[in-house]
C-alpha positions in Angstrom: -13.1 12.1 -8.5 -9.4 12.5 -9.4 -6.2 10.8 -8.6 -2.7 12.0 -8.9 -1.7 11.9 -12.6 2.0 12.1 -13.4 3.8 11.9 -16.6 4.0 8.2 -17.4 7.5 7.0 -17.7 7.6 3.7 -19.6 10.7 1.5 -19.5 11.0 -1.4 -21.8 12.9 -4.3 -20.4 12.9 -7.7 -22.2 9.7 -6.6 -24.0 7.9 -5.7 -20.8 6.5 -2.4 -19.7 7.1 -1.7 -16.0 5.8 1.1 -13.8 9.4 1.7 -12.7 9.1 5.3 -11.5 7.1 5.7 -8.3 5.2 8.5 -9.8 3.7 5.9 -12.1 2.7 3.9 -9.0 0.8 6.8 -7.4 -1.0 7.3 -10.7 -2.7 4.0 -10.0 -3.8 4.8 -6.5 -7.4 5.8 -6.0 -8.2 6.5 -2.3 -11.9 6.8 -3.1 -12.3 3.1 -3.8 -14.6 2.0 -1.0 -16.0 5.4 -0.2 -19.6 4.2 -0.5 -21.6 1.0 -0.2 -20.2 0.3 3.3 -16.5 0.1 2.3 -16.0 2.7 5.1 -12.5 3.6 3.9 -10.7 6.7 5.0 -10.1 8.4 1.7 -8.4 11.6 3.0 -4.9 12.9 3.6 -2.6 10.7 5.6 1.0 9.6 5.8 1.7 5.9 6.1 0.5 4.9 9.5 0.1 8.6 10.3 -1.8 9.9 13.4 -3.1 12.9 11.5 -5.8 11.9 9.0 -7.6 14.9 7.5 -10.8 14.6 5.5 -14.3 16.1 5.0 -16.8 14.3 7.3 -20.3 13.5 6.2 -23.3 12.6 8.3 -23.8 9.3 6.5 -24.7 6.2 8.3 -21.5 4.7 6.9 -19.1 7.5 7.9 -16.7 5.3 9.9 -13.9 6.6 7.7 -15.2 10.2 7.8 -16.0 10.9 4.2 -18.6 9.1 2.0 -19.7 9.4 -1.6 -23.3 8.3 -0.9 -25.0 11.7 -1.2 -24.7 12.7 2.5 -23.6 16.3 3.1 -20.4 17.5 4.8 -20.6 18.5 8.5 -17.0 19.4 9.1 -13.4 18.8 8.4 -11.5 16.8 11.0 -8.0 15.4 11.4 -8.3 12.0 13.3 -9.8 8.9 11.7 -9.7 5.1 11.4 -10.3 3.3 8.1 -12.6 0.6 6.9 -14.1 -0.2 10.3 -17.5 -1.5 11.2 -19.6 -0.6 14.2 -20.0 3.0 15.4 -17.6 5.6 13.9 -14.4 6.4 15.8 -12.4 9.7 16.1 -13.3 12.6 13.8 -12.6 14.9 16.6 -12.6 18.8 16.7 -14.0 19.4 13.2 -13.6 22.7 11.4 -16.3 24.3 9.3 -16.0 27.4 7.1 -18.5 30.0 6.0 -17.8 32.8 3.4 -19.7 35.2 5.7 -22.5 35.3 8.2 -25.6 36.9 6.7 -25.8 40.6 7.6 -22.5 40.3 9.4 -24.3 38.7 12.4 -22.4 35.7 13.7 -25.6 34.3 15.1 -26.9 33.9 11.6 -24.1 31.4 10.9 -25.1 27.8 11.8 -22.9 26.3 14.5 -24.4 22.9 15.6 -23.3 20.0 13.5 -26.9 19.0 12.6 -27.7 22.5 11.3 -24.5 23.2 9.4 -25.1 20.0 7.4 -27.5 22.2 5.4 -24.5 24.1 4.1 -22.4 21.0 3.4 -23.7 19.9 0.0 -21.1 19.1 -2.7 -20.8 17.8 -6.2 -19.0 14.5 -6.4 -17.1 15.7 -9.4 -15.4 18.3 -7.2 -13.7 15.7 -5.0 -10.0 15.1 -5.5 -8.0 12.4 -3.6 -4.4 11.3 -3.9 -2.0 9.9 -1.4 -1.3 12.6 1.2 -3.8 15.2 -0.1 -7.6 15.6 -0.3 -9.8 18.3 -1.7 -13.5 19.1 -2.1 -15.7 22.1 -3.2 -18.9 22.8 -1.4 -21.9 23.9 -3.4 -21.6 27.4 -1.8 -18.3 27.8 -3.6 -15.9 27.2 -0.7 -12.9 25.0 -1.7 -11.2 22.9 1.0 -7.9 21.3 0.4 -6.0 19.4 3.1 -2.7 17.7 3.7 -0.8 16.3 6.7 2.3 15.6 8.6 2.6 12.9 11.3 0.5 14.7 13.9 -0.7 17.8 12.2 -3.2 18.7 9.4 -3.1 21.7 7.2 -6.4 22.9 5.7 -6.5 25.5 2.9 -9.9 27.2 2.5 -10.5 29.2 -0.6 -13.6 31.4 -0.5 -15.9 33.1 -3.1 -15.7 36.9 -3.3 -19.1 37.3 -1.8 -21.4 35.5 0.6 -24.8 34.0 -0.2 -26.6 37.4 0.2 -24.0 39.3 -1.9 -22.1 40.8 1.0 -18.3 40.9 0.8 -16.6 37.9 2.2 -15.7 37.9 5.8 -15.0 34.2 6.3 -15.8 32.5 9.6 -14.1 29.2 10.5 -15.5 27.4 13.6 -14.0 24.5 15.5 -16.3 22.3 17.6 -15.9 19.9 20.4 -17.6 16.9 18.9 -16.4 13.6 17.2 -18.0 11.5 14.5 -20.1 9.4 17.0 -21.1 12.3 19.2 -19.5 10.6 22.2 -18.1 13.6 24.0 -18.4 13.4 27.8 -18.6 16.1 30.4 -16.2 19.1 30.9 -14.8 19.7 27.5 -12.8 22.9 27.3 -12.0 25.5 24.6 -10.1 28.8 24.5 -9.4 31.2 21.7 -6.7 33.9 21.7 -8.2 37.3 20.9 -4.9 38.5 19.5 -3.6 35.5 17.4 -6.8 33.5 16.9 -5.2 30.3 18.2 -7.9 27.8 19.4 -6.9 25.2 22.0 -8.9 22.8 24.0 -9.6 19.2 25.0 -12.5 16.8 25.5 -13.1 13.3 26.7 -14.5 10.8 24.2 -15.5 7.1 24.0 -13.8 4.7 21.7 -15.8 2.9 19.1 -15.4 -0.8 19.8 -13.7 -0.8 23.2 -14.0 -0.2 26.9 -13.0 3.0 28.6 -12.6 6.6 27.3 -9.8 8.9 26.2 -8.9 12.5 26.4 -7.7 14.3 23.3 -6.1 17.8 23.1 -5.8 20.1 20.1 -4.1 23.3 18.9 -5.2 25.3 15.9 -3.7 28.3 14.2 -4.7 30.4 11.2 -2.8 32.2 8.4 -3.8 34.1 5.3 -6.0 36.9 6.5 -6.3 39.5 9.3 -8.6 38.6 12.1 -11.8 40.5 12.5 -13.0 38.9 15.8 -13.3 35.6 17.5 -15.0 33.9 20.4 -16.9 30.8 21.5 -20.3 29.3 20.7 -22.6 27.2 22.8 -25.5 25.4 21.1 -26.7 27.7 18.4 -25.5 31.0 19.8 -22.0 32.6 19.6 -20.3 35.6 21.3 -17.1 37.5 20.5 -16.9 38.7 24.0 -16.3 35.3 25.6 -12.9 33.6 24.9 -13.0 30.5 27.2 -15.6 27.9 28.0 -16.0 24.6 29.8 -19.0 22.7 28.6 -20.9 19.7 29.9 -22.3 16.9 27.8 -25.9 17.9 28.5 -28.7 15.9 30.0 -30.5 14.7 26.9 -28.0 12.1 25.6 -26.7 14.2 22.7 -23.6 16.4 23.4 -24.4 20.1 23.7 -22.8 21.8 20.7 -19.9 24.0 21.6 -16.6 25.3 20.4 -14.9 28.4 19.2 -14.7 30.5 16.0 -12.4 33.0 14.3 -13.7 35.5 11.7 -11.5 37.2 9.2 -11.7 40.7 7.6 -11.2 39.3 4.0 -11.5 36.1 2.0 -9.5 37.5 -0.9 -6.7 35.0 -0.4 -6.9 31.4 0.9 -7.0 31.0 4.6 -5.0 28.2 6.1 -5.9 26.4 9.3 -3.1 24.3 11.0 -4.4 21.9 13.6 -2.6 19.3 15.6 -3.8 16.8 18.2 -2.2 15.1 21.1 -3.2 12.5 23.7 -0.7 14.2 26.1 -1.4 17.9 26.4 -2.4 21.1 24.6 1.3 22.1 24.8 2.4 19.0 23.0 -0.2 19.5 20.3 1.1 23.0 19.7 4.6 21.7 19.6 3.6 19.2 16.9 2.0 22.0 14.9 4.9 24.4 15.2 7.7 21.9 14.5 6.0 20.0 11.7 4.4 22.9 9.8 6.3 26.0 10.8 5.4 28.2 7.9 1.9 27.1 6.5 3.5 26.1 3.1 0.7 23.9 1.8 2.4 22.9 -1.4 5.6 21.9 0.4 3.8 19.8 3.0 1.7 18.1 0.2 4.8 17.3 -1.8 6.5 15.9 1.2 3.5 13.6 1.9 3.6 12.5 -1.7 7.3 11.7 -1.4 6.7 9.6 1.7 4.1 7.5 -0.2 6.4 7.2 -3.2 9.1 5.8 -1.0 6.7 3.4 0.9 5.0 2.0 -2.2 8.0 1.9 -4.6 9.0 -1.7 -3.7 6.5 -3.5 -5.8 6.4 -3.0 -9.5 4.4 -4.9 -12.0 4.4 -5.2 -15.8 1.6 -3.1 -17.2 1.9 -4.7 -20.7 -1.6 -5.4 -22.1 -3.3 -5.1 -18.7 -6.4 -3.0 -18.3 -5.6 0.1 -16.2 -8.4 -0.8 -13.8 -6.5 -3.9 -12.8 -3.4 -2.0 -12.0 -5.4 0.6 -10.1 -7.1 -2.2 -8.1 -3.7 -3.7 -7.2 -1.9 -0.5 -6.1 -4.9 0.9 -4.4 -5.2 -2.3 -2.3 -1.5 -1.9 -1.4 -2.1 1.8 -0.4 -5.0 0.9 1.9 -2.8 -1.6 3.8 -0.6 1.3 4.9 -3.3 3.5 6.6 -3.7 1.5 9.9 -2.5 0.7 12.5 -1.4 4.2 13.4 2.0 5.1 14.9 1.2 6.9 18.2 4.8 6.7 19.4 5.3 9.5 21.9 1.6 9.9 22.3 0.8 7.3 24.9 0.0 8.8 28.3 -0.7 5.4 30.0 2.9 4.3 30.6 6.5 5.5 30.0 8.5 3.5 27.6 11.2 3.8 25.0 9.4 1.3 22.8 7.2 2.2 19.8 3.5 2.5 20.4 1.0 1.7 17.7 -2.8 2.1 18.1 -5.9 1.5 16.0 -5.6 -2.3 15.8 -9.2 -2.6 14.6 -9.0 -5.6 15.0 -6.3 -8.2 14.8 -9.0 -10.8 14.1 -9.2 -9.0 10.7 -5.6 -8.0 10.3 -3.7 -11.3 11.0 -4.9 -13.0 7.9 -3.4 -10.9 5.2 -2.8 -7.2 6.1 0.1 -7.7 8.6 1.6 -10.6 6.5 1.6 -8.3 3.5 3.4 -5.6 5.4 5.9 -8.2 6.6 6.9 -8.4 2.9 6.8 -4.8 1.9 7.5 -2.9 5.1 9.2 -5.3 7.6 10.7 -2.4 9.6 7.3 -1.1 10.5 6.0 -4.6 11.3 9.0 -4.9 13.6 7.9 -1.7 15.4 4.3 -3.0 15.6 5.5 -6.3 17.1 7.6 -4.3 19.7 4.5 -2.2 20.5 2.3 -5.3 21.0 4.9 -6.9 23.3 5.3 -3.6 25.2 1.5 -3.5 25.6 1.7 -7.0 27.1 4.4 -5.8 29.5 2.3 -2.9 30.8 -1.3 -4.2 30.4 -0.7 -7.8 31.1 -1.8 -9.5 27.8 -1.5 -9.0 24.1 -4.5 -7.2 22.6 -6.9 -8.4 19.9 -8.4 -4.9 19.4 -6.9 -1.7 20.6 -8.0 1.8 19.7 -7.8 5.3 21.2 -5.6 3.9 24.0 -8.2 1.5 25.1 -8.8 -2.3 25.2 -11.0 -3.3 22.3 -13.3 -6.3 22.3 -11.8 -9.7 21.4 -13.7 -11.3 18.6 -12.3 -14.8 18.7 -9.0 -16.2 19.7 -5.8 -14.5 21.0 -4.8 -13.8 17.4 -1.9 -11.6 18.3 -0.2 -15.0 18.9 -0.5 -15.6 15.1 1.0 -12.1 14.4 4.0 -12.8 16.6 4.5 -16.3 15.3 4.3 -15.1 11.7 7.0 -12.4 12.3 9.2 -14.8 14.3 9.3 -17.6 11.8 9.9 -15.1 9.0 13.0 -13.8 10.8 12.0 -10.3 11.9 14.3 -9.0 14.6 15.1 -5.3 14.7 15.2 -5.0 18.5 12.3 -7.3 19.2 12.6 -8.9 22.6 11.5 -12.4 21.6 11.9 -13.8 25.1 9.1 -11.4 26.2 7.2 -12.1 23.0 7.3 -15.8 23.8 6.2 -15.2 27.4 3.3 -13.1 26.1 1.9 -15.9 23.8 2.3 -18.5 26.5 0.5 -16.3 29.0 -2.4 -16.1 26.5 -2.6 -19.9 26.5 -2.2 -20.5 30.2 -3.5 -17.6 32.2 -7.1 -16.3 31.9 -7.6 -12.6 32.5 -10.5 -11.3 34.5 -11.7 -9.3 31.5 -11.2 -11.9 28.7 -13.8 -9.9 26.8 -10.9 -7.6 25.8 -7.6 -9.5 26.0 -6.3 -13.1 26.3 -8.6 -16.1 26.2 -11.6 -17.2 28.3 -12.7 -20.6 29.5 -9.1 -21.9 30.0 -10.1 -24.3 32.8 -12.4 -26.0 30.4 -9.9 -25.8 27.5 -7.3 -27.5 29.6 -9.6 -30.1 31.1 -11.9 -30.9 28.2 -9.9 -29.9 25.1 -12.7 -27.5 23.9 -14.7 -24.4 24.9 -18.1 -25.7 26.0 -21.3 -24.0 25.1 -22.8 -22.4 28.3 -19.4 -22.8 29.9 -19.0 -22.4 33.7 -16.2 -19.8 33.9 -15.9 -18.0 37.2 -12.3 -16.8 36.8 -12.9 -14.3 34.1 -15.7 -12.7 32.1 -16.7 -12.1 28.5 -19.5 -12.9 26.2 -20.2 -16.6 26.7 -20.8 -17.3 23.0 -18.7 -18.4 20.0 -17.7 -21.7 21.6 -17.0 -23.3 18.2 -15.0 -20.4 16.7 -13.1 -19.8 19.9 -12.2 -23.5 20.1 -10.9 -23.5 16.5 -9.0 -20.3 16.9 -7.5 -21.3 20.2 -6.3 -24.5 18.6 -4.6 -22.5 15.8 -3.2 -20.0 18.3 -1.6 -23.0 20.2 -0.1 -24.3 16.9 1.5 -20.9 16.4 3.0 -21.1 19.9 4.2 -24.6 19.0 6.0 -23.2 16.0 7.7 -20.5 18.0 8.7 -23.1 20.6 10.1 -25.4 17.9 12.1 -22.6 16.3 13.5 -21.5 19.7 14.4 -25.0 20.8 11.7 -25.4 23.4 11.0 -29.1 22.7 8.6 -29.8 25.5 6.5 -26.7 24.7 6.5 -27.6 21.1 5.1 -31.1 21.9 2.6 -29.6 24.4 1.1 -27.0 22.1 1.2 -29.2 19.0 -0.9 -31.6 21.0 -3.4 -29.0 22.1 -3.5 -27.6 18.6 -5.5 -30.7 17.7 -8.3 -29.8 20.1 -10.4 -28.7 17.1 -11.2 -32.3 16.5 -13.2 -32.5 19.8 -16.0 -30.5 18.3 -16.2 -32.5 15.1 -19.5 -34.4 14.9 -19.0 -36.9 12.1 -22.7 -37.7 11.6 -23.9 -34.1 11.6 -26.0 -33.3 8.6 -26.7 -30.0 7.0 -30.1 -28.9 5.6 -31.2 -25.6 4.2 -34.0 -24.0 6.0 -36.5 -25.2 3.4 -35.5 -28.8 4.2 -33.2 -29.3 1.2 -30.2 -31.5 2.1 -26.8 -30.0 1.2 -25.6 -33.6 0.8 -22.7 -33.2 3.2 -22.2 -34.9 6.5 -19.7 -34.1 9.3 -19.6 -30.7 10.8 -18.4 -28.9 13.9 -21.0 -28.5 16.6 -21.2 -27.0 20.1 -20.6 -29.3 23.0 -21.6 -29.0 26.7 -19.5 -29.4 29.8 -20.7 -32.9 30.2 -19.6 -33.9 26.7 -23.1 -34.1 25.2 -23.7 -32.3 21.9 -25.6 -29.1 21.3 -26.8 -27.9 18.0 -26.4 -24.9 15.7 -27.6 -25.1 12.1 -24.4 -25.2 10.1 -25.9 -22.6 7.7 -26.7 -20.1 10.4 -24.6 -16.9 10.1 -23.9 -17.7 6.5 -24.3 -15.2 3.7 -27.9 -16.4 3.3 -28.8 -15.9 6.9 -30.7 -12.7 7.5 -32.3 -13.6 10.8 -29.5 -14.6 13.2 -27.4 -12.3 15.3 -23.8 -13.2 14.6 -21.5 -10.8 16.4 -20.8 -10.2 20.1 -24.3 -10.0 21.3 -25.1 -11.9 24.5 -27.6 -14.1 22.5 -25.1 -14.6 19.8 -24.2 -17.9 18.2 -21.3 -20.3 18.6 -19.5 -18.9 15.6 -18.4 -15.3 15.2 -19.5 -13.5 12.0 -19.4 -16.8 10.1 -21.2 -20.1 9.7 -20.2 -23.5 10.8 -19.9 -24.3 7.1 -17.2 -21.7 6.7 -15.5 -22.3 10.0 -15.4 -25.9 9.0 -12.4 -25.1 6.9 -10.5 -23.1 9.6 -7.9 -25.7 10.5 -5.0 -23.9 8.8 -2.3 -26.1 10.3 -3.8 -29.5 9.7 -5.5 -29.6 6.4 -4.3 -33.2 5.9 -6.4 -34.5 8.8 -9.4 -32.2 7.9 -9.4 -33.5 4.3 -9.4 -37.1 5.6 -12.3 -36.3 7.9 -14.2 -34.9 5.0 -13.8 -38.0 3.0 -10.6 -37.3 1.0 -9.4 -34.7 -1.4 -12.2 -35.1 -4.0 -14.9 -34.8 -1.4 -13.0 -31.9 0.2 -13.0 -30.1 -3.2 -16.7 -30.8 -3.6 -17.4 -29.3 -0.2 -15.2 -26.3 -0.9 -17.0 -25.8 -4.2 -20.4 -26.0 -2.4 -19.3 -23.3 0.1 -18.5 -20.9 -2.8 -21.0 -21.9 -5.4 -23.9 -21.8 -3.1 -22.8 -18.4 -1.8 -22.5 -19.7 1.8 -19.4 -17.7 2.2 -19.0 -14.0 1.4 -15.7 -12.6 0.3 -16.5 -9.4 2.1 -15.6 -11.0 5.4 -12.1 -12.1 6.4 -12.8 -15.8 7.2 -13.5 -16.3 3.5 -10.0 -15.3 2.4 -8.1 -18.5 2.9 -11.0 -20.6 1.5 -10.3 -19.2 -1.9 -6.9 -20.9 -1.9 -7.5 -24.1 0.1 -7.8 -26.1 -3.1 -4.0 -26.2 -2.9 -4.2 -28.6 0.0 -6.4 -31.0 -2.0 -3.9 -30.9 -4.9 -6.0 -28.7 -7.1 -4.2 -25.3 -7.2 -5.8 -24.6 -10.6 -9.1 -24.2 -8.8 -7.6 -21.6 -6.4 -6.6 -19.6 -9.5 -10.1 -19.9 -10.9 -11.7 -18.7 -7.8 -9.2 -15.8 -7.5 -10.0 -14.7 -11.0 -13.7 -14.7 -10.3 -13.6 -12.8 -7.0 -11.4 -10.1 -8.6 -12.8 -8.1 -10.3 -16.4 -9.3 -9.7 -16.4 -8.3 -6.0 -13.5 -5.8 -6.1 -13.6 -3.0 -8.6 -12.2 0.5 -8.9 -15.3 2.5 -8.1 -16.4 4.1 -4.8 -18.8 1.2 -4.3 -16.2 -1.3 -5.4 -15.6 -3.2 -2.1 -17.8 -6.1 -0.9 -17.7 -4.9 2.7 -15.8 -2.9 5.2 -12.2 -2.6 4.2 -11.3 -3.5 7.8 -8.1 -1.4 8.2 -6.8 -2.6 4.9 -7.7 -6.3 5.2 -9.6 -6.2 1.9 -6.9 -4.2 0.3 -4.3 -6.7 1.3 -6.5 -9.6 0.0 -6.6 -7.9 -3.4 -2.8 -7.2 -3.4 -1.8 -10.7 -2.4 -4.2 -12.3 -4.8 -3.2 -10.2 -7.8 0.5 -10.7 -6.8 0.0 -14.5 -7.1 1.2 -15.5 -3.6 -1.3 -15.8 -0.7 -0.2 -16.5 2.9 -1.3 -19.0 5.4 -0.6 -16.6 8.3 1.4 -17.9 11.2 3.2 -20.3 8.8 6.1 -19.9 6.5 3.9 -20.7 3.5 2.7 -18.7 0.5 0.3 -20.5 -1.9 1.2 -20.0 -5.5 -1.2 -18.8 -8.2 -0.4 -16.9 -11.4 -0.1 -13.1 -10.9 -2.6 -10.9 -12.7 0.4 -9.3 -14.5 3.0 -10.7 -16.8 5.6 -10.1 -14.1 5.9 -8.8 -10.5 9.1 -7.5 -8.9 9.2 -7.2 -5.1 12.2 -5.5 -3.4 12.9 -6.5 0.1 13.6 -3.3 2.1 16.0 -5.0 4.5 18.1 -7.1 2.2 17.7 -5.0 -1.0 17.1 -8.3 -2.9 14.5 -8.3 -5.7 12.1 -11.3 -5.8 10.6 -11.8 -9.3 7.6 -13.7 -10.5 7.2 -14.1 -14.2 4.4 -15.6 -16.3 5.2 -17.3 -19.6 2.3 -17.3 -22.0 0.6 -14.6 -20.0 -2.8 -13.6 -21.4 -4.3 -10.3 -20.2 -7.7 -11.6 -21.1 -7.1 -14.2 -18.3 -7.8 -17.4 -20.2 -4.3 -18.8 -19.4 -4.6 -18.8 -15.6 -3.4 -22.4 -15.0 0.2 -23.2 -14.1 1.6 -25.9 -16.4 5.1 -26.0 -15.0 7.4 -23.8 -12.9 11.0 -23.1 -12.2 12.6 -21.5 -9.1 15.9 -19.9 -9.9 16.1 -21.9 -13.1 15.4 -25.3 -11.4 12.2 -27.2 -12.1 9.8 -26.6 -9.2 6.6 -28.5 -8.6 5.6 -27.5 -5.1 2.5 -25.3 -5.0 3.9 -23.1 -2.3 7.0 -21.2 -1.4 8.5 -19.8 1.8 9.6 -16.3 2.9 13.1 -16.8 1.8 11.7 -16.1 -1.7 11.5 -12.5 -0.7 14.5 -12.1 1.5 16.9 -13.8 -0.9 15.5 -12.4 -4.1 14.6 -15.5 -6.0 12.9 -15.8 -9.3 9.8 -17.9 -9.9 8.9 -18.5 -13.5 5.4 -19.9 -14.2 4.4 -21.3 -17.6 0.7 -20.9 -18.1 -2.0 -22.6 -20.1 -5.8 -22.6 -20.4 -6.3 -26.1 -18.9 -5.6 -27.5 -15.5 -2.4 -29.5 -15.4 -0.7 -31.9 -12.9 1.5 -29.1 -11.6 1.4 -28.9 -7.8 -1.0 -31.8 -7.4 1.1 -34.6 -5.9 1.3 -35.1 -2.1 4.9 -34.1 -2.0 4.0 -30.8 -3.7 1.4 -29.8 -1.0 2.0 -27.3 1.8 2.9 -28.7 5.3 0.2 -30.2 7.5 0.4 -31.6 11.1 -1.5 -34.7 10.0 -0.8 -36.8 7.0 -2.3 -36.4 3.5 -4.1 -39.6 2.6 -6.2 -40.9 -0.3 -4.6 -38.8 -3.0 -3.7 -41.7 -5.3 -0.8 -40.0 -6.9 1.8 -40.6 -4.2 2.3 -42.1 -0.8 1.0 -40.3 2.3 3.1 -37.3 3.4 4.9 -37.4 6.7 3.0 -34.3 7.9 4.7 -31.5 9.8 7.8 -33.6 10.3 9.0 -32.2 7.0 8.2 -28.6 8.0 11.8 -27.5 7.9 12.2 -28.8 4.3 11.2 -25.4 3.0 10.3 -24.9 -0.6 13.5 -23.9 -2.4 15.9 -23.7 0.8 -21.4 -6.0 -4.8 -22.5 -9.0 -6.6 -24.3 -11.4 -4.3 -24.0 -14.9 -5.8 -21.4 -17.0 -7.7 -22.6 -17.2 -11.3 -23.8 -20.5 -12.6 -21.2 -20.5 -15.4 -18.5 -20.7 -12.8 -20.2 -23.5 -11.0 -20.4 -25.5 -14.2 -16.8 -24.8 -15.1 -15.4 -25.7 -11.8 -17.5 -28.9 -11.5 -16.3 -30.0 -14.9 -12.6 -29.7 -14.0 
């Protein structure tokens, strides 16, 4: 693999080496991190949030991002993808595939079906090159494919050997088929090829990956670089140059009948370029995209323009490289890069309604994105987040509710709560504006809380009658107003409670006093599923030693039971997703969901027996490998020691998980990147500030670099974090003292004004835990009081909320357990 290497410009400022030039930053981006071992990243050519995403597609079982480095062969080169998702693959429509020649000049001796042409798609991993905006690969037959993109259009450059496999002179054939990655094409796909120009156009109806419905996509492909020999269409394994148009059915056997078009060229002496654009509106619009965005097939110019867009997008965060291993810098910037792939800007490409508002798609899914990916973009790219918020609100206007998942113009399946509420609240309390209609935004989140949709499988919330009457979602609920999978009663209750808290925060900030009181009250509904005498035993009968867990509850108030360890990292026998026989927690155990009370850690800590017992329970969660950092519910648990007055332990955990579970190799991610969720976890953690999303709170740990500078794109202010006594071997990872703009600072959190006003946080480090950030008055806000700390009186809870701060390893190693237990 290769990444873009530019001349390194080193600038010495106050004895520190900074990656000041954006070329230096792109040097540290490796798009191939996560291209194997289930990372499912899209490693190809894309602009930030671009619709066109070009890459080589393999037939791997983990090809959700198109390309993989797991030994699977190439089946085509397509220009629409998602990144880091689970489930069945999405997009990958209308793939191209090149041949140097057809044996004996007979087009029917070229392999057209996807399954067959995989035999010609072998490649050497060493031939792969990937950098922001450009991707390339050489097939074992000698064909080189390079690709770059604009917003809606991909440009492929195919370079051919002089001769074909049987020694004949090259007469390249490039086919384009009517499939997608998941072979979901439905009936009546169409394709046409112009005999004179070789332009291929067509359309097909496909199914989304994790959603209801279907979508129609159109395409337009042109070629340049060689004179056309002939062209035509193919159906199944046979082709004809005498037929130029075709409508094809899906077939009757469950697998789409292969079909598409081809163009053959007289010579392969020079590279042949294929320009292909897609549109959800029409073939005509796809052709307009292609002609306006890439008028002259200048590959180098388009590639350079893509590079410049990435330079501009990523230039706002610069770190000191002094003494730090390059892999750490690559980990950091590659994580930032992956946060900018999805969601995708489909503005002007929405056929469902007419609007002047932006339209973003590929929210896959907000359950994954609200925790760190979108909060990270709020810091680095608030203009785009503003457009995303406007798009979400506009979706509410036209569809009726905010989405949790949305992909390929369709409603995706809701995994837990109405977590777009968290996204809107996070943006609102952090001051994003930019044309957002916040009156409509507030109406949207209130509707989530009050009105149950018929299809709460895919938007809004279900079980609202029970929620309002009982204060929880019952197991085996009676819900006749709307329909969804009647599972996840615990995780939905906990998430609905936090969703209500986020509405309460928006109400408070907008002067809606009665709503603030109402939703703050219902945000405490999580307590209705807490069973104080519930024990937890391992399946072999060993007692975990902890009592008091959330448990399912019936309509009549009696308790159900789910083993608190079911759906944990150790559980290989439960179904834990959206299956009809699924559990009462989604993709996570009761043990892990037992910490998901982001707004009321004070009350939760008291229920768990005080801060010491809370720390012991949190240690047990991590030390016994109950949680797994490859799934998003684990993210905040790394830093929840802050709420118990032990921020040093958060730093210790952070420095274990990175790099142990996050490295700079293709298999370097612990799970699906989930549209940049994993990348944003890495970026926030290494930057030294981790968000509690939906709140104006960032938890402070030492950055992995001597200093970090973050430029706010709206205000132009530069926020700075600087470590004194920084140690690149990471022995000094504990904060001893801190100053904010030169004034002593003991709180273990800061607010968003740190970024917008360009403040400076200086952290003095040591190799032992100190008393910094440990007192009750140093802790982040909580609805309920902090009690039992012994180093100060109880806090006043969220009453002081406006007093803002400053205006694949599989198991935790035993050495870490011992070190943490001894602290």
